[in-house]
Biopython code that builds the backbone (N, CA, C, O; Angstrom):
import numpy as np
from Bio.PDB.StructureBuilder import StructureBuilder

atoms = [
    (1, "MET", "N", (0.424, 10.252, -5.408)),
    (1, "MET", "CA", (-0.201, 9.978, -4.129)),
    (1, "MET", "C", (-1.493, 9.182, -4.344)),
    (1, "MET", "O", (-2.295, 9.507, -5.220)),
    (2, "SER", "N", (-1.674, 8.173, -3.563)),
    (2, "SER", "CA", (-2.846, 7.328, -3.685)),
    (2, "SER", "C", (-4.056, 8.000, -3.053)),
    (2, "SER", "O", (-3.938, 8.714, -2.057)),
    (3, "ARG", "N", (-5.214, 7.762, -3.644)),
    (3, "ARG", "CA", (-6.432, 8.311, -3.049)),
    (3, "ARG", "C", (-7.013, 7.358, -2.016)),
    (3, "ARG", "O", (-8.061, 7.639, -1.434)),
    (4, "PHE", "N", (-6.350, 6.245, -1.784)),
    (4, "PHE", "CA", (-6.804, 5.258, -0.817)),
    (4, "PHE", "C", (-5.849, 5.254, 0.373)),
    (4, "PHE", "O", (-4.636, 5.117, 0.212)),
    (5, "ALA", "N", (-6.410, 5.406, 1.558)),
    (5, "ALA", "CA", (-5.593, 5.441, 2.770)),
    (5, "ALA", "C", (-5.217, 4.048, 3.255)),
    (5, "ALA", "O", (-4.291, 3.890, 4.050)),
    (6, "SER", "N", (-5.944, 3.033, 2.769)),
    (6, "SER", "CA", (-5.680, 1.667, 3.218)),
    (6, "SER", "C", (-6.185, 0.682, 2.163)),
    (6, "SER", "O", (-6.931, 1.036, 1.250)),
    (7, "PHE", "N", (-5.754, -0.551, 2.324)),
    (7, "PHE", "CA", (-6.253, -1.596, 1.432)),
    (7, "PHE", "C", (-7.751, -1.798, 1.640)),
    (7, "PHE", "O", (-8.478, -2.089, 0.691)),
    (8, "ARG", "N", (-8.205, -1.645, 2.864)),
    (8, "ARG", "CA", (-9.635, -1.780, 3.169)),
    (8, "ARG", "C", (-10.458, -0.788, 2.343)),
    (8, "ARG", "O", (-11.560, -1.116, 1.904)),
    (9, "GLU", "N", (-9.940, 0.403, 2.132)),
    (9, "GLU", "CA", (-10.615, 1.399, 1.285)),
    (9, "GLU", "C", (-10.492, 1.036, -0.195)),
    (9, "GLU", "O", (-11.411, 1.286, -0.976)),
    (10, "PHE", "N", (-9.379, 0.457, -0.574)),
    (10, "PHE", "CA", (-9.103, 0.145, -1.976)),
    (10, "PHE", "C", (-9.923, -1.040, -2.498)),
    (10, "PHE", "O", (-10.369, -1.021, -3.645)),
    (11, "TYR", "N", (-10.126, -2.063, -1.675)),
    (11, "TYR", "CA", (-10.711, -3.310, -2.163)),
    (11, "TYR", "C", (-12.093, -3.140, -2.800)),
    (11, "TYR", "O", (-12.336, -3.754, -3.839)),
    (12, "PRO", "N", (-13.007, -2.349, -2.245)),
    (12, "PRO", "CA", (-14.289, -2.148, -2.961)),
    (12, "PRO", "C", (-14.099, -1.546, -4.357)),
    (12, "PRO", "O", (-14.797, -1.924, -5.298)),
    (13, "PHE", "N", (-13.151, -0.608, -4.488)),
    (13, "PHE", "CA", (-12.835, -0.061, -5.810)),
    (13, "PHE", "C", (-12.309, -1.172, -6.710)),
    (13, "PHE", "O", (-12.717, -1.281, -7.866)),
    (14, "TYR", "N", (-11.410, -1.992, -6.186)),
    (14, "TYR", "CA", (-10.834, -3.096, -6.946)),
    (14, "TYR", "C", (-11.940, -4.017, -7.468)),
    (14, "TYR", "O", (-11.933, -4.395, -8.639)),
    (15, "LEU", "N", (-12.882, -4.375, -6.608)),
    (15, "LEU", "CA", (-13.986, -5.241, -7.028)),
    (15, "LEU", "C", (-14.856, -4.569, -8.085)),
    (15, "LEU", "O", (-15.374, -5.244, -8.974)),
    (16, "SER", "N", (-15.022, -3.265, -8.002)),
    (16, "SER", "CA", (-15.828, -2.551, -9.002)),
    (16, "SER", "C", (-15.169, -2.584, -10.374)),
    (16, "SER", "O", (-15.844, -2.428, -11.392)),
    (17, "GLU", "N", (-13.865, -2.784, -10.407)),
    (17, "GLU", "CA", (-13.123, -2.885, -11.656)),
    (17, "GLU", "C", (-13.141, -4.309, -12.216)),
    (17, "GLU", "O", (-12.567, -4.574, -13.273)),
    (18, "HIS", "N", (-13.801, -5.220, -11.506)),
    (18, "HIS", "CA", (-13.852, -6.638, -11.895)),
    (18, "HIS", "C", (-15.289, -7.148, -11.888)),
    (18, "HIS", "O", (-15.576, -8.195, -11.306)),
    (19, "ARG", "N", (-16.170, -6.430, -12.517)),
    (19, "ARG", "CA", (-17.584, -6.825, -12.555)),
    (19, "ARG", "C", (-17.854, -7.924, -13.575)),
    (19, "ARG", "O", (-18.790, -8.707, -13.414)),
    (20, "ASN", "N", (-17.047, -7.984, -14.609)),
    (20, "ASN", "CA", (-17.267, -8.949, -15.682)),
    (20, "ASN", "C", (-16.825, -10.342, -15.245)),
    (20, "ASN", "O", (-15.696, -10.538, -14.796)),
    (21, "ARG", "N", (-17.726, -11.292, -15.382)),
    (21, "ARG", "CA", (-17.453, -12.658, -14.926)),
    (21, "ARG", "C", (-16.284, -13.304, -15.667)),
    (21, "ARG", "O", (-15.472, -13.998, -15.056)),
    (22, "THR", "N", (-16.195, -13.085, -16.966)),
    (22, "THR", "CA", (-15.085, -13.651, -17.747)),
    (22, "THR", "C", (-13.762, -13.078, -17.272)),
    (22, "THR", "O", (-12.766, -13.796, -17.182)),
    (23, "SER", "N", (-13.747, -11.799, -16.970)),
    (23, "SER", "CA", (-12.530, -11.165, -16.464)),
    (23, "SER", "C", (-12.109, -11.793, -15.136)),
    (23, "SER", "O", (-10.931, -12.087, -14.932)),
    (24, "ARG", "N", (-13.073, -12.001, -14.232)),
    (24, "ARG", "CA", (-12.748, -12.640, -12.949)),
    (24, "ARG", "C", (-12.212, -14.054, -13.166)),
    (24, "ARG", "O", (-11.282, -14.488, -12.487)),
    (25, "ARG", "N", (-12.811, -14.762, -14.118)),
    (25, "ARG", "CA", (-12.339, -16.115, -14.415)),
    (25, "ARG", "C", (-10.914, -16.095, -14.968)),
    (25, "ARG", "O", (-10.101, -16.955, -14.630)),
    (26, "LEU", "N", (-10.621, -15.126, -15.806)),
    (26, "LEU", "CA", (-9.255, -14.999, -16.331)),
    (26, "LEU", "C", (-8.270, -14.666, -15.209)),
    (26, "LEU", "O", (-7.165, -15.208, -15.173)),
    (27, "HIS", "N", (-8.662, -13.781, -14.300)),
    (27, "HIS", "CA", (-7.809, -13.478, -13.143)),
    (27, "HIS", "C", (-7.549, -14.746, -12.334)),
    (27, "HIS", "O", (-6.418, -15.016, -11.927)),
    (28, "PHE", "N", (-8.604, -15.515, -12.108)),
    (28, "PHE", "CA", (-8.482, -16.740, -11.326)),
    (28, "PHE", "C", (-7.548, -17.741, -12.019)),
    (28, "PHE", "O", (-6.682, -18.340, -11.381)),
    (29, "ALA", "N", (-7.736, -17.911, -13.321)),
    (29, "ALA", "CA", (-6.879, -18.830, -14.084)),
    (29, "ALA", "C", (-5.425, -18.371, -14.050)),
    (29, "ALA", "O", (-4.516, -19.184, -13.882)),
    (30, "GLY", "N", (-5.210, -17.076, -14.209)),
    (30, "GLY", "CA", (-3.848, -16.545, -14.164)),
    (30, "GLY", "C", (-3.208, -16.750, -12.807)),
    (30, "GLY", "O", (-2.019, -17.054, -12.717)),
    (31, "SER", "N", (-3.989, -16.584, -11.752)),
    (31, "SER", "CA", (-3.459, -16.800, -10.398)),
    (31, "SER", "C", (-3.128, -18.270, -10.175)),
    (31, "SER", "O", (-2.102, -18.591, -9.574)),
    (32, "CYS", "N", (-3.990, -19.162, -10.655)),
    (32, "CYS", "CA", (-3.697, -20.603, -10.543)),
    (32, "CYS", "C", (-2.415, -20.953, -11.297)),
    (32, "CYS", "O", (-1.558, -21.673, -10.785)),
    (33, "GLY", "N", (-2.298, -20.439, -12.509)),
    (33, "GLY", "CA", (-1.085, -20.677, -13.287)),
    (33, "GLY", "C", (0.152, -20.126, -12.598)),
    (33, "GLY", "O", (1.203, -20.765, -12.574)),
    (34, "ALA", "N", (0.011, -18.922, -12.036)),
    (34, "ALA", "CA", (1.143, -18.304, -11.331)),
    (34, "ALA", "C", (1.569, -19.165, -10.144)),
    (34, "ALA", "O", (2.762, -19.348, -9.904)),
    (35, "LEU", "N", (0.599, -19.689, -9.406)),
    (35, "LEU", "CA", (0.937, -20.579, -8.287)),
    (35, "LEU", "C", (1.667, -21.822, -8.778)),
    (35, "LEU", "O", (2.601, -22.297, -8.132)),
    (36, "GLY", "N", (1.239, -22.347, -9.921)),
    (36, "GLY", "CA", (1.923, -23.507, -10.496)),
    (36, "GLY", "C", (3.364, -23.199, -10.865)),
    (36, "GLY", "O", (4.261, -24.006, -10.623)),
    (37, "PHE", "N", (3.583, -22.034, -11.449)),
    (37, "PHE", "CA", (4.949, -21.641, -11.817)),
    (37, "PHE", "C", (5.818, -21.377, -10.584)),
    (37, "PHE", "O", (7.009, -21.686, -10.585)),
    (38, "VAL", "N", (5.226, -20.808, -9.539)),
    (38, "VAL", "CA", (5.982, -20.611, -8.294)),
    (38, "VAL", "C", (6.376, -21.972, -7.717)),
    (38, "VAL", "O", (7.501, -22.159, -7.253)),
    (39, "ALA", "N", (5.442, -22.911, -7.753)),
    (39, "ALA", "CA", (5.763, -24.273, -7.287)),
    (39, "ALA", "C", (6.878, -24.866, -8.141)),
    (39, "ALA", "O", (7.782, -25.520, -7.621)),
    (40, "GLY", "N", (6.814, -24.638, -9.447)),
    (40, "GLY", "CA", (7.874, -25.117, -10.338)),
    (40, "GLY", "C", (9.221, -24.527, -9.986)),
    (40, "GLY", "O", (10.238, -25.219, -10.029)),
    (41, "ALA", "N", (9.237, -23.249, -9.637)),
    (41, "ALA", "CA", (10.489, -22.588, -9.244)),
    (41, "ALA", "C", (11.045, -23.203, -7.969)),
    (41, "ALA", "O", (12.251, -23.413, -7.840)),
    (42, "ILE", "N", (10.149, -23.487, -7.030)),
    (42, "ILE", "CA", (10.589, -24.060, -5.754)),
    (42, "ILE", "C", (11.134, -25.466, -5.956)),
    (42, "ILE", "O", (12.213, -25.793, -5.462)),
    (43, "PHE", "N", (10.396, -26.294, -6.677)),
    (43, "PHE", "CA", (10.801, -27.694, -6.834)),
    (43, "PHE", "C", (11.983, -27.891, -7.772)),
    (43, "PHE", "O", (12.764, -28.828, -7.606)),
    (44, "SER", "N", (12.114, -27.003, -8.762)),
    (44, "SER", "CA", (13.228, -27.151, -9.702)),
    (44, "SER", "C", (14.463, -26.378, -9.268)),
    (44, "SER", "O", (15.576, -26.659, -9.715)),
    (45, "GLY", "N", (14.252, -25.395, -8.387)),
    (45, "GLY", "CA", (15.370, -24.536, -7.993)),
    (45, "GLY", "C", (15.734, -23.540, -9.074)),
    (45, "GLY", "O", (16.787, -22.908, -9.004)),
    (46, "ASN", "N", (14.879, -23.393, -10.071)),
    (46, "ASN", "CA", (15.130, -22.496, -11.193)),
    (46, "ASN", "C", (14.251, -21.251, -11.048)),
    (46, "ASN", "O", (13.034, -21.314, -11.221)),
    (47, "ALA", "N", (14.883, -20.127, -10.728)),
    (47, "ALA", "CA", (14.153, -18.879, -10.472)),
    (47, "ALA", "C", (13.493, -18.304, -11.725)),
    (47, "ALA", "O", (12.641, -17.422, -11.613)),
    (48, "TRP", "N", (13.862, -18.777, -12.902)),
    (48, "TRP", "CA", (13.228, -18.279, -14.127)),
    (48, "TRP", "C", (11.731, -18.565, -14.152)),
    (48, "TRP", "O", (10.972, -17.853, -14.811)),
    (49, "TRP", "N", (11.308, -19.596, -13.443)),
    (49, "TRP", "CA", (9.874, -19.900, -13.378)),
    (49, "TRP", "C", (9.091, -18.767, -12.705)),
    (49, "TRP", "O", (7.896, -18.606, -12.952)),
    (50, "LEU", "N", (9.763, -17.983, -11.856)),
    (50, "LEU", "CA", (9.096, -16.846, -11.217)),
    (50, "LEU", "C", (8.720, -15.785, -12.244)),
    (50, "LEU", "O", (7.683, -15.133, -12.123)),
    (51, "LEU", "N", (9.562, -15.618, -13.246)),
    (51, "LEU", "CA", (9.234, -14.696, -14.333)),
    (51, "LEU", "C", (8.015, -15.196, -15.099)),
    (51, "LEU", "O", (7.143, -14.414, -15.477)),
    (52, "ALA", "N", (7.965, -16.500, -15.323)),
    (52, "ALA", "CA", (6.798, -17.089, -15.987)),
    (52, "ALA", "C", (5.544, -16.881, -15.143)),
    (52, "ALA", "O", (4.463, -16.654, -15.687)),
    (53, "ALA", "N", (5.681, -16.956, -13.814)),
    (53, "ALA", "CA", (4.540, -16.725, -12.920)),
    (53, "ALA", "C", (3.997, -15.310, -13.096)),
    (53, "ALA", "O", (2.783, -15.114, -13.156)),
    (54, "LEU", "N", (4.882, -14.329, -13.179)),
    (54, "LEU", "CA", (4.442, -12.944, -13.386)),
    (54, "LEU", "C", (3.735, -12.770, -14.724)),
    (54, "LEU", "O", (2.670, -12.157, -14.797)),
    (55, "PHE", "N", (4.328, -13.308, -15.772)),
    (55, "PHE", "CA", (3.711, -13.197, -17.099)),
    (55, "PHE", "C", (2.352, -13.881, -17.140)),
    (55, "PHE", "O", (1.411, -13.364, -17.741)),
    (56, "CYS", "N", (2.249, -15.024, -16.513)),
    (56, "CYS", "CA", (0.986, -15.758, -16.504)),
    (56, "CYS", "C", (-0.080, -14.975, -15.733)),
    (56, "CYS", "O", (-1.171, -14.733, -16.250)),
    (57, "GLY", "N", (0.230, -14.591, -14.529)),
    (57, "GLY", "CA", (-0.742, -13.882, -13.702)),
    (57, "GLY", "C", (-1.205, -12.573, -14.320)),
    (57, "GLY", "O", (-2.404, -12.324, -14.447)),
    (58, "TYR", "N", (-0.248, -11.744, -14.700)),
    (58, "TYR", "CA", (-0.617, -10.452, -15.275)),
    (58, "TYR", "C", (-1.160, -10.584, -16.688)),
    (58, "TYR", "O", (-2.041, -9.818, -17.080)),
    (59, "GLY", "N", (-0.659, -11.532, -17.457)),
    (59, "GLY", "CA", (-1.145, -11.709, -18.822)),
    (59, "GLY", "C", (-2.624, -12.045, -18.869)),
    (59, "GLY", "O", (-3.382, -11.423, -19.614)),
    (60, "PHE", "N", (-3.036, -13.017, -18.084)),
    (60, "PHE", "CA", (-4.452, -13.387, -18.040)),
    (60, "PHE", "C", (-5.300, -12.223, -17.530)),
    (60, "PHE", "O", (-6.362, -11.933, -18.080)),
    (61, "ALA", "N", (-4.824, -11.561, -16.478)),
    (61, "ALA", "CA", (-5.584, -10.452, -15.889)),
    (61, "ALA", "C", (-5.746, -9.304, -16.883)),
    (61, "ALA", "O", (-6.832, -8.738, -17.009)),
    (62, "TRP", "N", (-4.686, -8.966, -17.577)),
    (62, "TRP", "CA", (-4.751, -7.826, -18.494)),
    (62, "TRP", "C", (-5.629, -8.131, -19.700)),
    (62, "TRP", "O", (-6.290, -7.232, -20.221)),
    (63, "VAL", "N", (-5.649, -9.374, -20.150)),
    (63, "VAL", "CA", (-6.585, -9.743, -21.218)),
    (63, "VAL", "C", (-8.009, -9.502, -20.722)),
    (63, "VAL", "O", (-8.845, -8.979, -21.458)),
    (64, "GLY", "N", (-8.281, -9.880, -19.488)),
    (64, "GLY", "CA", (-9.598, -9.648, -18.914)),
    (64, "GLY", "C", (-9.973, -8.176, -18.886)),
    (64, "GLY", "O", (-11.112, -7.813, -19.181)),
    (65, "HIS", "N", (-9.017, -7.336, -18.534)),
    (65, "HIS", "CA", (-9.304, -5.895, -18.469)),
    (65, "HIS", "C", (-9.482, -5.288, -19.856)),
    (65, "HIS", "O", (-10.460, -4.585, -20.108)),
    (66, "PHE", "N", (-8.555, -5.555, -20.739)),
    (66, "PHE", "CA", (-8.578, -4.893, -22.047)),
    (66, "PHE", "C", (-9.716, -5.375, -22.946)),
    (66, "PHE", "O", (-10.277, -4.585, -23.706)),
    (67, "PHE", "N", (-10.063, -6.659, -22.867)),
    (67, "PHE", "CA", (-11.048, -7.208, -23.794)),
    (67, "PHE", "C", (-12.439, -7.418, -23.194)),
    (67, "PHE", "O", (-13.422, -7.453, -23.934)),
    (68, "PHE", "N", (-12.542, -7.557, -21.888)),
    (68, "PHE", "CA", (-13.845, -7.837, -21.280)),
    (68, "PHE", "C", (-14.326, -6.708, -20.374)),
    (68, "PHE", "O", (-15.475, -6.281, -20.484)),
    (69, "GLU", "N", (-13.485, -6.230, -19.500)),
    (69, "GLU", "CA", (-13.868, -5.108, -18.638)),
    (69, "GLU", "C", (-13.848, -3.788, -19.401)),
    (69, "GLU", "O", (-14.604, -2.865, -19.100)),
    (70, "LYS", "N", (-12.969, -3.722, -20.389)),
    (70, "LYS", "CA", (-12.761, -2.486, -21.174)),
    (70, "LYS", "C", (-12.322, -1.338, -20.261)),
    (70, "LYS", "O", (-12.789, -0.207, -20.390)),
    (71, "ASN", "N", (-11.408, -1.662, -19.330)),
    (71, "ASN", "CA", (-10.858, -0.637, -18.449)),
    (71, "ASN", "C", (-9.352, -0.845, -18.307)),
    (71, "ASN", "O", (-8.798, -1.840, -18.776)),
    (72, "ARG", "N", (-8.729, 0.079, -17.675)),
    (72, "ARG", "CA", (-7.283, 0.024, -17.469)),
    (72, "ARG", "C", (-6.999, -0.689, -16.154)),
    (72, "ARG", "O", (-7.595, -0.339, -15.135)),
    (73, "PRO", "N", (-6.113, -1.673, -16.145)),
    (73, "PRO", "CA", (-5.834, -2.401, -14.909)),
    (73, "PRO", "C", (-5.390, -1.478, -13.775)),
    (73, "PRO", "O", (-4.619, -0.542, -13.988)),
    (74, "ALA", "N", (-5.881, -1.750, -12.586)),
    (74, "ALA", "CA", (-5.504, -0.957, -11.410)),
    (74, "ALA", "C", (-4.015, -1.080, -11.107)),
    (74, "ALA", "O", (-3.455, -0.247, -10.393)),
    (75, "THR", "N", (-3.377, -2.107, -11.642)),
    (75, "THR", "CA", (-1.939, -2.310, -11.450)),
    (75, "THR", "C", (-1.136, -1.079, -11.866)),
    (75, "THR", "O", (-0.107, -0.774, -11.264)),
    (76, "PHE", "N", (-1.602, -0.382, -12.882)),
    (76, "PHE", "CA", (-0.864, 0.771, -13.394)),
    (76, "PHE", "C", (-0.888, 1.952, -12.431)),
    (76, "PHE", "O", (0.041, 2.759, -12.409)),
    (77, "ARG", "N", (-1.955, 2.054, -11.632)),
    (77, "ARG", "CA", (-2.069, 3.178, -10.695)),
    (77, "ARG", "C", (-1.759, 2.775, -9.263)),
    (77, "ARG", "O", (-1.239, 3.578, -8.488)),
    (78, "HIS", "N", (-2.072, 1.549, -8.911)),
    (78, "HIS", "CA", (-1.938, 1.064, -7.527)),
    (78, "HIS", "C", (-1.326, -0.338, -7.536)),
    (78, "HIS", "O", (-2.022, -1.308, -7.234)),
    (79, "PRO", "N", (-0.050, -0.465, -7.873)),
    (79, "PRO", "CA", (0.530, -1.800, -8.072)),
    (79, "PRO", "C", (0.487, -2.712, -6.845)),
    (79, "PRO", "O", (0.199, -3.901, -6.977)),
    (80, "PHE", "N", (0.765, -2.183, -5.668)),
    (80, "PHE", "CA", (0.817, -3.048, -4.482)),
    (80, "PHE", "C", (-0.576, -3.443, -4.007)),
    (80, "PHE", "O", (-0.826, -4.609, -3.702)),
    (81, "TYR", "N", (-1.474, -2.479, -3.944)),
    (81, "TYR", "CA", (-2.850, -2.789, -3.563)),
    (81, "TYR", "C", (-3.498, -3.715, -4.584)),
    (81, "TYR", "O", (-4.261, -4.607, -4.214)),
    (82, "SER", "N", (-3.207, -3.516, -5.844)),
    (82, "SER", "CA", (-3.779, -4.348, -6.891)),
    (82, "SER", "C", (-3.286, -5.792, -6.772)),
    (82, "SER", "O", (-4.066, -6.734, -6.912)),
    (83, "PHE", "N", (-2.004, -5.957, -6.515)),
    (83, "PHE", "CA", (-1.441, -7.305, -6.337)),
    (83, "PHE", "C", (-2.133, -7.998, -5.162)),
    (83, "PHE", "O", (-2.521, -9.162, -5.256)),
    (84, "ALA", "N", (-2.280, -7.265, -4.056)),
    (84, "ALA", "CA", (-2.970, -7.829, -2.889)),
    (84, "ALA", "C", (-4.428, -8.119, -3.227)),
    (84, "ALA", "O", (-4.971, -9.142, -2.810)),
    (85, "GLY", "N", (-5.068, -7.216, -3.985)),
    (85, "GLY", "CA", (-6.460, -7.394, -4.374)),
    (85, "GLY", "C", (-6.664, -8.656, -5.189)),
    (85, "GLY", "O", (-7.670, -9.346, -5.026)),
    (86, "ASP", "N", (-5.716, -8.965, -6.067)),
    (86, "ASP", "CA", (-5.807, -10.195, -6.867)),
    (86, "ASP", "C", (-5.916, -11.418, -5.961)),
    (86, "ASP", "O", (-6.726, -12.312, -6.205)),
    (87, "TRP", "N", (-5.096, -11.448, -4.917)),
    (87, "TRP", "CA", (-5.071, -12.631, -4.054)),
    (87, "TRP", "C", (-6.252, -12.664, -3.103)),
    (87, "TRP", "O", (-6.733, -13.745, -2.766)),
    (88, "VAL", "N", (-6.733, -11.510, -2.662)),
    (88, "VAL", "CA", (-7.932, -11.494, -1.822)),
    (88, "VAL", "C", (-9.142, -11.922, -2.658)),
    (88, "VAL", "O", (-9.984, -12.686, -2.186)),
    (89, "MET", "N", (-9.227, -11.430, -3.901)),
    (89, "MET", "CA", (-10.324, -11.841, -4.772)),
    (89, "MET", "C", (-10.227, -13.349, -5.057)),
    (89, "MET", "O", (-11.248, -14.036, -5.076)),
    (90, "PHE", "N", (-9.035, -13.858, -5.274)),
    (90, "PHE", "CA", (-8.812, -15.293, -5.487)),
    (90, "PHE", "C", (-9.368, -16.080, -4.300)),
    (90, "PHE", "O", (-10.091, -17.061, -4.475)),
    (91, "LYS", "N", (-9.022, -15.638, -3.094)),
    (91, "LYS", "CA", (-9.508, -16.288, -1.871)),
    (91, "LYS", "C", (-11.026, -16.185, -1.772)),
    (91, "LYS", "O", (-11.694, -17.155, -1.414)),
    (92, "ASP", "N", (-11.574, -15.010, -2.088)),
    (92, "ASP", "CA", (-13.024, -14.819, -2.012)),
    (92, "ASP", "C", (-13.770, -15.672, -3.036)),
    (92, "ASP", "O", (-14.880, -16.133, -2.768)),
    (93, "ILE", "N", (-13.173, -15.883, -4.196)),
    (93, "ILE", "CA", (-13.780, -16.776, -5.188)),
    (93, "ILE", "C", (-13.765, -18.215, -4.658)),
    (93, "ILE", "O", (-14.766, -18.926, -4.743)),
    (94, "LEU", "N", (-12.617, -18.633, -4.108)),
    (94, "LEU", "CA", (-12.532, -19.978, -3.550)),
    (94, "LEU", "C", (-13.531, -20.188, -2.414)),
    (94, "LEU", "O", (-14.094, -21.272, -2.268)),
    (95, "ALA", "N", (-13.747, -19.149, -1.617)),
    (95, "ALA", "CA", (-14.658, -19.239, -0.478)),
    (95, "ALA", "C", (-16.124, -19.098, -0.872)),
    (95, "ALA", "O", (-17.016, -19.282, -0.043)),
    (96, "GLY", "N", (-16.370, -18.770, -2.138)),
    (96, "GLY", "CA", (-17.740, -18.610, -2.615)),
    (96, "GLY", "C", (-18.349, -17.255, -2.326)),
    (96, "GLY", "O", (-19.552, -17.069, -2.506)),
    (97, "LYS", "N", (-17.535, -16.294, -1.878)),
    (97, "LYS", "CA", (-18.034, -14.943, -1.591)),
    (97, "LYS", "C", (-18.238, -14.128, -2.867)),
    (97, "LYS", "O", (-19.049, -13.202, -2.909)),
    (98, "ILE", "N", (-17.483, -14.495, -3.904)),
    (98, "ILE", "CA", (-17.593, -13.824, -5.201)),
    (98, "ILE", "C", (-17.947, -14.887, -6.215)),
    (98, "ILE", "O", (-17.352, -15.965, -6.241)),
    (99, "LYS", "N", (-18.925, -14.573, -7.054)),
    (99, "LYS", "CA", (-19.390, -15.545, -8.050)),
    (99, "LYS", "C", (-18.314, -15.803, -9.093)),
    (99, "LYS", "O", (-17.725, -14.874, -9.647)),
    (100, "PHE", "N", (-18.071, -17.081, -9.346)),
    (100, "PHE", "CA", (-17.106, -17.500, -10.355)),
    (100, "PHE", "C", (-17.843, -17.677, -11.634)),
    (100, "PHE", "O", (-17.243, -18.031, -12.649)),
]
sb = StructureBuilder()
sb.init_structure("model")
sb.init_model(0)
sb.init_chain("A")
sb.init_seg("    ")
for serial, (resi, resn, name, xyz) in enumerate(atoms, 1):
    if name == "N":
        sb.init_residue(resn, " ", resi, " ")
    sb.init_atom(name, np.array(xyz, "f"), 0.0, 1.0, " ", f" {name:<3s}", serial, name[0])
structure = sb.get_structure()
């Protein structure tokens, strides 16, 4: 059972798990790469690129957690909220709300 009743409750926790600037940059790079692989899947018609998108996105993020944040990714406890958190943080970085 999740201790968060909503994503609105979860997101501040998610941000607290991403205080390290290098980790945020790795998340951002992984998300950019994942978007590129999704585009590749769409344009090529080859769904295998979607697997590459997952590996890219999570691979960069997990390196950030294990080596820079020194914490366990929220994906392991809250997979859906964490996935949404990645994209909201991505948007907030693009909008300048979170320091890159």
